[in-house]
DRENPA-3360 file (N, C-alpha, C; in nm, 2 decimals, always signed):
BEGIN
1 = MAWHWQGE = +7.37/-2.15/+17.61/+7.26/-2.17/+17.52/+7.15/-2.26/+17.58 ~ +7.21/-2.38/+17.65/+7.15/-2.48/+17.71/+7.03/-2.41/+17.83 ~ +7.10/-2.32/+17.92/+7.03/-2.25/+18.00/+6.91/-2.19/+17.96 ~ +6.95/-2.09/+17.83/+6.83/-2.02/+17.79/+6.73/-2.12/+17.73 ~ +6.78/-2.23/+17.66/+6.66/-2.31/+17.60/+6.58/-2.38/+17.72 ~ +6.63/-2.41/+17.82/+6.58/-2.48/+17.95/+6.48/-2.38/+18.01 ~ +6.47/-2.26/+17.96/+6.38/-2.14/+18.06/+6.45/-2.09/+18.15 ~ +6.58/-2.08/+18.15/+6.69/-2.04/+18.25/+6.64/-2.07/+18.40;
9 = PAGWLAFV = +6.65/-2.20/+18.41/+6.64/-2.25/+18.55/+6.72/-2.24/+18.65 ~ +6.69/-2.23/+18.79/+6.78/-2.18/+18.88/+6.87/-2.30/+18.93 ~ +6.85/-2.41/+18.87/+6.93/-2.52/+18.92/+7.08/-2.56/+18.86 ~ +7.11/-2.67/+18.82/+7.24/-2.71/+18.80/+7.29/-2.63/+18.66 ~ +7.21/-2.58/+18.58/+7.25/-2.51/+18.47/+7.28/-2.37/+18.49 ~ +7.22/-2.31/+18.58/+7.26/-2.18/+18.63/+7.38/-2.20/+18.73 ~ +7.40/-2.30/+18.79/+7.54/-2.30/+18.86/+7.63/-2.31/+18.75 ~ +7.63/-2.38/+18.65/+7.73/-2.42/+18.56/+7.75/-2.27/+18.46;
17 = DYAGAAGW = +7.63/-2.20/+18.43/+7.67/-2.07/+18.37/+7.74/-1.97/+18.45 ~ +7.72/-1.98/+18.58/+7.78/-1.88/+18.63/+7.93/-1.92/+18.70 ~ +7.95/-2.06/+18.70/+8.09/-2.10/+18.73/+8.17/-2.08/+18.58 ~ +8.11/-2.10/+18.48/+8.18/-2.05/+18.35/+8.21/-1.91/+18.37 ~ +8.11/-1.81/+18.41/+8.15/-1.67/+18.41/+8.25/-1.64/+18.50 ~ +8.25/-1.71/+18.62/+8.36/-1.70/+18.73/+8.49/-1.75/+18.66 ~ +8.51/-1.87/+18.61/+8.61/-1.89/+18.55/+8.68/-1.80/+18.43 ~ +8.59/-1.75/+18.34/+8.63/-1.65/+18.25/+8.69/-1.54/+18.31;
25 = LAFELALT = +8.62/-1.50/+18.43/+8.69/-1.38/+18.49/+8.83/-1.41/+18.54 ~ +8.83/-1.52/+18.60/+8.96/-1.56/+18.65/+9.08/-1.55/+18.55 ~ +9.04/-1.62/+18.44/+9.14/-1.62/+18.30/+9.17/-1.47/+18.26 ~ +9.07/-1.40/+18.26/+9.09/-1.23/+18.24/+9.19/-1.18/+18.33 ~ +9.16/-1.19/+18.43/+9.22/-1.12/+18.55/+9.39/-1.17/+18.55 ~ +9.42/-1.33/+18.52/+9.54/-1.39/+18.52/+9.61/-1.32/+18.38 ~ +9.54/-1.28/+18.29/+9.62/-1.25/+18.17/+9.62/-1.10/+18.16 ~ +9.55/-1.02/+18.21/+9.53/-0.87/+18.19/+9.64/-0.78/+18.24;
33 = RQLAATLL = +9.67/-0.68/+18.18/+9.77/-0.59/+18.23/+9.70/-0.48/+18.28 ~ +9.58/-0.46/+18.27/+9.49/-0.37/+18.33/+9.38/-0.42/+18.44 ~ +9.45/-0.47/+18.56/+9.37/-0.51/+18.67/+9.24/-0.47/+18.70 ~ +9.27/-0.31/+18.74/+9.12/-0.24/+18.79/+9.04/-0.23/+18.66 ~ +9.07/-0.20/+18.54/+9.00/-0.18/+18.43/+8.91/-0.31/+18.41 ~ +8.97/-0.42/+18.41/+8.92/-0.54/+18.39/+8.82/-0.59/+18.52 ~ +8.85/-0.56/+18.63/+8.76/-0.56/+18.73/+8.63/-0.47/+18.72 ~ +8.66/-0.35/+18.68/+8.54/-0.26/+18.66/+8.46/-0.30/+18.56;
41 = LNGAVFVL = +8.50/-0.34/+18.44/+8.41/-0.37/+18.35/+8.34/-0.51/+18.35 ~ +8.41/-0.59/+18.43/+8.33/-0.72/+18.46/+8.22/-0.69/+18.57 ~ +8.25/-0.61/+18.67/+8.15/-0.55/+18.76/+8.04/-0.49/+18.70 ~ +8.04/-0.41/+18.58/+7.95/-0.34/+18.53/+7.86/-0.44/+18.46 ~ +7.94/-0.54/+18.37/+7.86/-0.64/+18.31/+7.76/-0.73/+18.39 ~ +7.83/-0.74/+18.52/+7.75/-0.84/+18.61/+7.62/-0.73/+18.67 ~ +7.66/-0.63/+18.69/+7.54/-0.54/+18.72/+7.44/-0.52/+18.63 ~ +7.47/-0.52/+18.51/+7.39/-0.51/+18.38/+7.30/-0.63/+18.38;
49 = NRLCAGSK = +7.36/-0.73/+18.40/+7.31/-0.87/+18.39/+7.19/-0.88/+18.50 ~ +7.22/-0.83/+18.62/+7.12/-0.83/+18.74/+6.98/-0.74/+18.69 ~ +7.03/-0.64/+18.64/+6.91/-0.52/+18.62/+6.83/-0.58/+18.49 ~ +6.89/-0.65/+18.39/+6.82/-0.74/+18.30/+6.73/-0.83/+18.34 ~ +6.76/-0.90/+18.47/+6.66/-1.00/+18.52/+6.52/-0.95/+18.56 ~ +6.51/-0.83/+18.59/+6.39/-0.79/+18.62/+6.33/-0.71/+18.54 ~ +6.36/-0.69/+18.40/+6.32/-0.61/+18.30/+6.18/-0.69/+18.23 ~ +6.10/-0.57/+18.21/+5.97/-0.62/+18.14/+6.00/-0.65/+18.00;
57 = QYAVHHSA = +6.12/-0.61/+17.94/+6.15/-0.63/+17.78/+6.27/-0.72/+17.81 ~ +6.27/-0.83/+17.88/+6.38/-0.90/+17.92/+6.46/-0.96/+17.80 ~ +6.40/-0.99/+17.69/+6.44/-1.07/+17.56/+6.55/-0.95/+17.50 ~ +6.49/-0.83/+17.48/+6.55/-0.72/+17.41/+6.68/-0.67/+17.52 ~ +6.66/-0.64/+17.63/+6.78/-0.60/+17.71/+6.87/-0.72/+17.73 ~ +6.83/-0.86/+17.75/+6.92/-0.94/+17.78/+7.00/-0.96/+17.65 ~ +6.94/-0.95/+17.54/+7.04/-0.96/+17.42/+7.12/-0.85/+17.38 ~ +7.08/-0.73/+17.43/+7.18/-0.62/+17.45/+7.29/-0.65/+17.54;
65 = WHVISALK = +7.27/-0.71/+17.64/+7.35/-0.73/+17.72/+7.46/-0.83/+17.68 ~ +7.42/-0.94/+17.61/+7.51/-1.02/+17.55/+7.63/-0.96/+17.47 ~ +7.56/-0.85/+17.38/+7.64/-0.78/+17.30/+7.74/-0.68/+17.38 ~ +7.69/-0.64/+17.47/+7.77/-0.54/+17.57/+7.90/-0.65/+17.63 ~ +7.87/-0.76/+17.69/+7.94/-0.85/+17.73/+8.05/-0.89/+17.65 ~ +8.00/-0.93/+17.50/+8.11/-0.95/+17.42/+8.20/-0.84/+17.38 ~ +8.15/-0.72/+17.40/+8.23/-0.62/+17.37/+8.33/-0.58/+17.49 ~ +8.29/-0.61/+17.60/+8.38/-0.62/+17.74/+8.49/-0.71/+17.71;
73 = CVLVAQTC = +8.47/-0.83/+17.65/+8.56/-0.94/+17.62/+8.67/-0.90/+17.51 ~ +8.63/-0.82/+17.42/+8.72/-0.79/+17.34/+8.81/-0.67/+17.38 ~ +8.74/-0.57/+17.45/+8.85/-0.47/+17.52/+8.95/-0.54/+17.62 ~ +8.89/-0.64/+17.71/+8.99/-0.70/+17.79/+9.10/-0.76/+17.71 ~ +9.05/-0.84/+17.61/+9.14/-0.91/+17.54/+9.27/-0.84/+17.48 ~ +9.21/-0.70/+17.45/+9.32/-0.61/+17.38/+9.44/-0.58/+17.51 ~ +9.39/-0.57/+17.63/+9.48/-0.57/+17.75/+9.56/-0.67/+17.79 ~ +9.55/-0.79/+17.74/+9.63/-0.91/+17.76/+9.76/-0.92/+17.73;
81 = RG = +9.85/-0.99/+17.81/+10.00/-1.01/+17.80/+10.01/-1.08/+17.68 ~ +10.08/-1.05/+17.60/+10.10/-1.13/+17.47/+10.23/-1.21/+17.45;
% end
C-alpha cells in the first residue's frame, strides 16, 4: 500500500514490494504439492503485472491484477500440504 501511496517509485519501496513477492513465491513453492502449477500461475501473474505497467487504463487493469493475484493465492493455498 505504501508503494502505491508514494506513486510507485522505483527505489527502496519497489525493492521491498518485489522482495515480498519473491518471498511469497518461495513460501508457496515450499508448501505446495503442485510445483509446476504453482510456478505456472505465479509466472502468469508476473506477466500480467508487467503488462499492466504499460496500460493506458493502469488503475483499472492493475486493480483487476490484484484480484487475479489474490485468486492465484487461493488456488495455490488449496494445493498446500496440510
